C-alpha positions in Angstrom: 86.9 140.6 107.2 87.5 137.0 107.3 90.8 135.5 106.7 91.3 133.9 103.0 92.0 130.5 103.7 95.0 128.7 101.7 92.6 127.1 99.1 91.0 130.3 98.0 94.6 132.0 97.7 95.8 129.2 95.5 93.0 129.6 93.3 93.1 133.4 93.4 96.7 133.3 92.7 95.9 130.9 89.7 93.1 133.0 88.3 95.5 136.1 88.5 97.9 134.7 86.3 98.7 135.5 82.7 101.8 133.0 82.2 101.5 129.9 79.9 101.6 127.8 82.9 101.2 128.5 86.6 102.0 126.4 90.0 100.8 128.1 93.1 102.1 126.1 96.6 100.6 127.3 99.9 102.1 126.3 103.3 100.1 126.8 106.5 102.6 126.1 109.4 101.9 125.8 113.5 104.8 124.8 115.9 104.4 124.4 119.6 107.3 124.0 121.6 108.9 123.5 125.2 112.5 123.9 126.5 114.0 123.4 129.9 117.4 123.7 131.6 118.8 123.0 135.3 115.7 120.4 135.7 113.0 123.5 134.8 111.3 124.5 132.0 112.2 127.6 130.8 109.9 128.6 127.6 107.0 127.4 125.7 105.1 128.7 122.9 102.8 128.5 119.9 104.1 129.8 116.3 102.1 130.1 113.4 103.2 130.9 110.1 102.0 130.8 106.3 104.2 130.7 102.7 103.0 131.2 99.2 105.3 130.3 96.2 104.0 131.0 92.6 105.8 129.4 89.6 105.2 131.1 86.7 106.4 129.1 83.0 106.8 131.1 79.6 107.2 130.0 76.0 109.9 131.7 74.4 111.3 130.9 70.9 113.9 128.3 72.0 112.3 126.9 75.0 110.1 127.1 78.2 111.4 129.8 81.4 110.4 129.5 84.4 110.1 132.0 87.9 109.6 130.9 91.2 108.9 133.7 94.2 108.1 133.0 97.6 106.8 135.3 100.1 105.1 134.8 103.5 102.2 135.9 105.3 100.6 137.3 101.8 97.7 139.0 102.5 94.6 138.8 99.4 95.6 142.3 98.2 99.4 141.5 97.6 98.9 138.4 95.9 98.9 140.0 92.2 102.1 141.3 93.4 103.4 138.1 94.1 102.3 136.4 91.1 103.8 139.2 88.6 107.0 139.0 90.1 107.1 135.2 89.5 106.0 136.1 85.6 108.4 139.1 85.7 111.0 136.8 86.9 110.3 134.3 84.5 110.3 136.5 81.3 113.8 137.7 82.4 115.2 133.8 82.6 117.0 132.3 80.2 114.8 128.8 79.1 115.1 126.0 81.6 116.6 123.0 80.7 114.7 121.0 82.9 111.3 122.2 81.4 109.1 119.4 80.8 105.3 119.3 80.9 103.2 120.2 83.9 102.1 117.5 85.4 97.9 116.8 85.0 95.5 115.4 86.6 95.1 111.5 85.6 98.0 111.7 83.9 100.7 108.7 83.9 102.7 109.7 86.9 100.3 112.1 88.3 99.3 111.7 92.3 96.7 111.0 93.6 94.5 113.6 95.3 95.0 112.7 98.4 93.7 114.4 101.6 90.7 115.9 101.1 91.1 119.8 99.0 88.9 122.1 100.8 89.5 120.3 104.6 91.2 123.4 107.0 95.1 123.1 107.8 95.9 120.8 110.5 97.3 123.0 113.4 99.2 121.8 116.4 98.9 123.3 120.1 100.6 123.3 123.2 98.0 120.2 124.1 100.6 118.3 122.1 102.3 117.7 125.4 99.5 117.2 127.6 100.5 113.9 128.5 104.7 114.7 128.1 104.7 117.8 130.4 103.6 115.5 133.7 106.5 112.8 132.8 108.8 115.8 132.5 107.8 116.9 135.8 108.7 113.9 137.1 112.0 113.2 135.5 113.3 116.7 136.9 112.5 115.0 140.6 114.5 111.7 139.4 117.2 114.2 138.2 117.5 116.1 141.2 117.4 113.1 143.7 120.2 111.5 141.5 122.6 114.7 141.4 122.3 115.2 137.8 120.7 118.2 135.2 118.4 117.7 132.7 118.5 120.1 129.4 116.4 119.8 125.9 113.6 120.8 124.3 110.4 119.1 122.6 108.8 120.4 119.2 105.5 119.4 117.7 104.8 121.3 113.9 101.8 120.3 111.6 102.6 121.5 108.1 99.8 121.4 105.9 100.6 122.0 102.1 98.2 123.0 99.2 99.4 122.3 95.6 97.4 123.8 92.8 98.6 124.2 89.0 97.3 125.5 85.6 97.3 122.3 84.6 94.3 121.5 87.0 96.3 119.6 89.7 94.9 120.0 93.1 97.0 118.2 95.9 97.4 118.5 99.6 99.4 117.1 102.3 99.4 117.3 106.0 103.1 116.6 107.4 103.4 116.1 111.2 106.9 117.0 112.5 108.3 116.5 116.4 111.5 115.9 118.2 112.6 115.7 121.5 116.0 116.4 122.6 117.3 115.9 125.8 120.5 115.9 127.8 122.1 115.2 131.1 124.5 116.8 132.8 126.5 116.0 136.1 126.7 119.3 138.5 130.3 120.1 137.6 129.7 119.7 133.7 132.6 117.6 133.3 130.0 114.0 132.0 127.4 115.1 129.7 124.7 112.3 127.7 122.4 112.7 124.9 119.6 111.1 123.5 116.9 112.6 120.3 114.0 110.9 119.5 111.7 111.3 116.6 107.9 112.3 118.0 105.2 113.0 115.5 103.2 112.4 118.8 104.3 112.9 122.5 102.2 110.5 123.7 104.4 107.7 122.5 107.5 108.8 124.1 108.8 106.9 127.4 110.6 109.5 128.9 111.5 107.3 132.0 112.9 104.7 130.0 115.0 107.5 128.5 116.4 109.5 131.5 117.1 105.6 132.9 119.6 105.3 129.4 121.0 108.9 130.4 121.8 108.1 133.9 123.7 105.1 133.0 125.8 106.8 130.5 126.5 109.4 133.2 127.8 106.3 135.5 129.9 105.1 132.7 131.7 108.5 132.1 132.5 108.1 136.1 135.7 106.3 134.7 138.2 108.0 132.5 140.3 106.6 129.5 142.5 108.4 127.5 143.2 107.3 124.3 145.1 108.2 120.9 143.9 108.8 117.5 144.0 105.4 115.4 141.4 103.0 114.0 139.2 101.1 116.2 136.5 98.7 116.0 133.4 100.9 116.8 129.7 100.3 117.3 127.8 103.1 115.4 124.1 104.1 116.8 120.9 104.3 114.8 121.3 108.2 115.5 124.9 108.3 113.9 124.3 106.1 111.3 121.4 108.4 110.2 123.9 111.5 110.0 125.9 109.9 108.1 123.0 108.4 105.6 121.7 111.7 104.8 124.9 112.7 103.6 125.0 109.8 101.6 121.4 110.4 100.1 121.9 114.4 99.8 124.8 113.6 97.6 123.1 110.9 95.7 121.6 112.7 92.3 121.7 111.4 89.3 122.7 114.5 87.6 125.7 115.1 89.5 126.7 111.3 89.3 126.2 111.6 85.4 128.4 114.6 84.6 131.4 113.1 86.8 131.1 115.2 89.9 130.0 112.4 92.7 131.1 109.2 94.3 128.4 107.5 92.4 130.0 108.6 89.0 131.2 105.6 86.8 134.8 106.6 85.8 134.6 107.0 81.8 131.3 108.7 82.1 127.6 107.5 83.7 126.6 106.4 86.8 127.4 103.4 89.0 124.1 102.2 89.2 124.2 98.7 89.4 127.5 98.7 91.0 128.2 97.0 94.4 128.6 99.1 97.4 128.8 96.8 100.5 129.8 93.2 101.3 126.5 92.6 103.2 123.1 92.7 101.6 121.9 96.2 103.3 119.0 98.0 101.7 118.7 101.7 101.8 115.1 102.9 100.9 112.5 105.5 101.0 108.5 105.3 101.2 106.5 108.0 101.7 103.7 105.6 103.1 106.2 103.9 105.7 104.8 103.5 108.6 106.0 106.0 111.3 107.8 108.2 108.6 105.2 109.0 106.0 105.8 111.7 104.2 104.1 114.1 101.1 103.4 111.2 98.4 104.3 113.6 95.6 107.1 116.3 94.5 106.6 119.6 96.4 109.6 121.5 94.9 109.9 125.0 95.3 113.0 125.7 92.9 115.3 123.6 90.6 118.2 122.1 91.3 120.2 119.4 89.8 117.9 117.3 92.4 114.7 118.6 91.7 112.8 120.1 89.1 109.5 122.9 89.4 108.2 121.3 86.4 107.7 118.2 88.6 105.7 119.5 91.1 102.8 116.9 91.9 104.4 113.9 90.7 103.7 110.8 92.6 106.4 109.8 94.6 106.6 105.6 94.6 108.8 103.5 96.9 112.3 103.5 96.0 115.1 101.5 96.9 118.3 103.6 96.6 120.6 100.6 97.5 119.1 97.0 97.1 120.8 93.7 98.3 124.2 95.8 98.5 124.2 97.0 95.1 123.2 100.8 93.8 119.7 100.5 92.7 118.7 104.4 91.8 120.0 107.8 92.3 117.7 110.8 92.8 116.1 111.8 89.2 113.8 114.2 88.0 111.9 113.8 84.6 114.5 115.9 82.8 117.7 114.3 84.3 116.0 110.9 83.4 116.5 111.9 79.6 120.2 112.1 80.2 120.7 109.0 82.4 118.5 106.6 80.8 117.2 105.5 84.3 113.9 106.0 85.2 112.7 109.4 87.3 112.8 108.7 91.0 112.4 112.0 92.4 113.7 112.9 95.9 111.6 111.5 99.1 111.0 112.6 103.0 112.1 109.7 104.5 115.2 107.2 104.8 115.1 103.5 105.5 118.8 101.4 106.4 118.0 97.6 106.8 120.3 94.9 107.0 120.1 91.2 105.9 117.6 89.3 107.8 119.2 86.2 110.3 120.2 83.3 108.5 118.3 81.6 111.7 115.3 83.7 111.6 116.2 85.3 115.3 115.8 89.2 115.5 118.5 91.0 114.5 120.5 92.2 117.5 119.6 95.7 119.8 123.0 98.2 119.7 123.1 96.9 123.9 123.5 93.2 122.2 126.3 94.0 120.0 128.0 95.9 122.7 127.8 92.9 125.0 129.3 90.7 121.6 132.5 93.4 121.2 135.7 92.3 122.9 137.5 95.5 122.6 136.0 98.6 121.0 134.1 101.9 120.7 130.4 102.7 122.0 129.9 106.0 120.0 126.9 108.7 121.0 126.5 110.8 118.2 128.5 112.7 115.5 128.8 116.4 115.3 129.6 119.4 113.0 129.9 116.7 109.6 131.7 118.3 107.2 132.3 117.2 103.2 136.2 117.0 102.6 136.0 115.4 98.9 132.7 115.1 97.2 134.6 112.5 94.7 135.2 109.5 97.5 132.3 111.6 100.2 135.0 111.9 102.6 133.5 113.6 105.5 134.9 115.0 108.7 133.8 115.5 112.0 133.3 115.4 115.8 132.5 112.9 118.5 129.9 113.9 120.8 128.4 113.4 124.6 129.7 110.2 125.3 132.5 107.7 123.2 132.5 104.8 125.6 135.2 102.0 125.6 133.8 98.5 125.6 136.1 95.2 126.9 134.7 92.0 127.2 131.3 92.7 126.6 131.1 95.2 129.1 131.5 99.3 129.0 134.2 100.1 131.3 134.5 103.8 131.3 134.1 107.3 128.7 137.6 107.6 126.4 138.1 111.5 124.9 136.7 112.9 121.8 137.8 112.3 118.5 137.5 113.9 115.0 137.1 111.6 112.5 137.6 111.1 108.7 135.2 108.6 106.8 133.2 108.2 103.7 129.5 106.2 104.3 129.8 104.5 101.3 133.4 102.9 102.1 131.8 102.3 105.5 128.9 100.4 103.6 131.6 98.4 102.4 133.3 97.9 105.5 130.5 97.1 107.7 130.6 93.6 109.1 127.5 94.1 111.6 123.9 95.3 111.3 121.8 95.6 114.0 118.1 96.0 114.1 116.4 99.5 112.4 114.3 101.8 114.4 113.2 104.9 114.3 116.0 107.5 115.4 116.5 110.9 114.9 119.7 112.4 113.5 121.7 114.7 115.8 123.3 117.1 113.2 120.5 116.9 110.5 117.4 116.8 112.5 116.3 120.8 111.7 116.0 119.5 108.2 115.5 115.7 107.9 113.4 114.0 110.7 112.2 111.2 109.6 115.0 107.7 109.3 115.1 104.0 110.4 118.5 103.0 110.9 120.2 99.9 112.5 123.5 100.4 114.6 126.4 99.2 112.8 129.5 97.5 113.5 132.7 99.2 111.7 136.0 96.7 112.0 138.2 99.7 111.6 136.8 103.1 112.3 139.2 106.2 111.6 139.2 108.4 114.7 141.8 110.4 113.1 142.5 112.7 115.6 141.5 113.9 119.4 139.2 116.3 120.4 139.3 118.5 122.9 135.4 118.8 122.4 133.1 117.9 125.2 
């Protein structure tokens, strides 16, 4: 029997629906992976998956209720079971406070059709690494010659999403996602360095350049300097900035702020939209069509929460500035939460970009190495790790440094120092930032499993709070 296409699955589920409204989302995914340790490839493979989500809506005497059910590997003979389960969940639910009319094709705010609905899903394969594997093999040879060990992994994924609704909406998006993580260690494992990079296309990876950076960091760590806890001038690399800005972004829900629950709540009620958050005119934004960071240009919501609504499925996403020239400009909004706050509906977008103000002289903004060369005495971080929220009212976070904290003196790295636990709020860090470097595509280390599309600059913080010394390596 010929397998059912995702489009046929969507149409079959919609045809089986007896609810007042129905949304069906079919996801087809494939992932290729490559892993290595001790300068040797250990595993590689390709996996494939499919998931079907049915969202049913039913009218009641007091409103509209919704039920959403997702299952993997649904065969044609099990589609009706899934549809009935979603309908039963809707009929057993209370009316949804976020209920809105389903998005209709051609209506205000509806997304354009985009990618061809009838095309088959895009798939990846081990061929995604065809140019990367020879470069990796050469990297192993170099590492052996330099007496260091390489560990790491590469992943490449394609996800094709098909979204259809009883309102007539038919949308489709193909999302490539990839990442490379490299870790170099000395043979005795006392020195370690890490680098990560997003990789929608692995042919764009310059592995020799990355390997050279790792080698340099291991050399820096040959000298060890012990420092106490305290506040230090600190250079945050783009990857660490991504860790912190993603936390800020995930906390920027308009509904939660309006209800007084977050750092973006205005004392006395309402949100802080319009307030100044940063001394420097930085901009934090998302754009579904950003080069190198493109993501779904319409809402795909599998369940409702304070920051997303299943009723908004198919709503078009537009470039949105969350912070504009240092001022809070928008928070993540559903159509429903917009009626509460009086602000425009600005749904979440699956990428994030932080940019500093242009140089007054028109010269390019500095790189991380150029910022280090202009540092009298300070710390240069590699990555942050195990980040956890301490206080949502200030967005105070705690976490650890990892895989290299370096001491800079007179513009030169003079050695590696011990690791620290830090306590900082990304909102307060933006206020205290004294220098913003050039924005580049980067990979968050802490959140790379969930959020890979970021472009961030390095930041100079004059008094980063290293609250205690950590024994982590």
